[in-house]
C-alpha positions in Angstrom: 0.0 0.1 0.2 1.3 3.6 -0.8 1.6 6.2 1.6 -0.9 8.4 0.4 -3.3 5.2 0.8 -2.8 4.6 4.0 -3.2 8.3 4.9 -6.6 8.5 3.0 -7.4 5.1 5.3 -6.6 7.2 8.6 -8.9 10.1 7.0 -11.9 7.9 6.4 -11.4 6.1 9.7 -11.1 9.9 11.6 -13.8 11.3 9.8 -15.9 8.0 10.8 -15.1 8.6 14.1 -16.4 12.3 13.8 -19.9 11.0 12.7 -20.5 9.5 15.0 -19.5 11.9 17.5 -21.9 14.2 15.8 -24.7 11.4 15.8 -25.9 11.5 19.3 -27.5 8.3 19.5 -23.8 6.7 19.5 -22.7 5.5 22.8 -19.9 7.0 24.2 -17.6 4.0 25.2 -18.1 2.8 21.3 -16.9 6.0 20.6 -13.7 5.9 22.8 -13.2 2.2 21.2 -13.2 3.8 17.9 -10.4 6.4 18.5 -8.8 3.4 20.0 -8.6 1.3 17.4 -7.6 4.6 14.8 -5.0 5.2 17.1 -3.2 1.4 16.6 -4.0 1.4 13.3 -2.1 5.4 12.9 0.4 2.8 14.8 0.5 0.1 12.6 0.9 2.4 9.5 3.1 5.4 10.8 4.9 4.3 14.2 7.2 7.7 14.1 4.1 10.2 13.6 2.4 9.5 16.6 2.3 12.7 17.7 0.9 14.0 14.6 -1.9 11.3 15.4 -1.9 13.6 19.0 -2.4 16.7 17.4 -4.5 16.4 14.7 -7.1 13.4 15.5 -7.1 14.0 19.1 -7.4 17.5 19.5 -10.3 17.3 16.7 -11.9 14.4 18.7 -12.0 16.5 21.9 -13.3 19.7 20.5 -15.9 17.9 18.8 -17.1 16.2 22.0 -17.1 19.0 23.7 -18.7 21.0 21.6 -21.4 18.3 20.4 -21.7 15.5 23.3 -20.9 17.7 26.8 -24.0 19.9 25.7 -26.0 17.3 25.9 -24.8 15.1 28.7 -25.7 19.0 30.9 -29.1 19.1 30.0 -30.2 15.5 30.7 -28.5 15.6 34.7 -30.8 19.0 34.9 -33.9 17.4 33.7 
């Protein structure tokens, strides 16, 4: 597999995680599992670039979770 194809695979998997975060009925634990699987796949394909994974993907996932998940959790607690 070429490096470009491997990068496209990671991008596809990351987009899938983002869609799961945005889908309110997708369980948080499953999102955590998906992120762990993506991290492992990145380690297999690009073991020397894990710091980039953390900077790019983890920060994106955390931002989406804060924006789309945490307000929802607060509302449910207050109800």
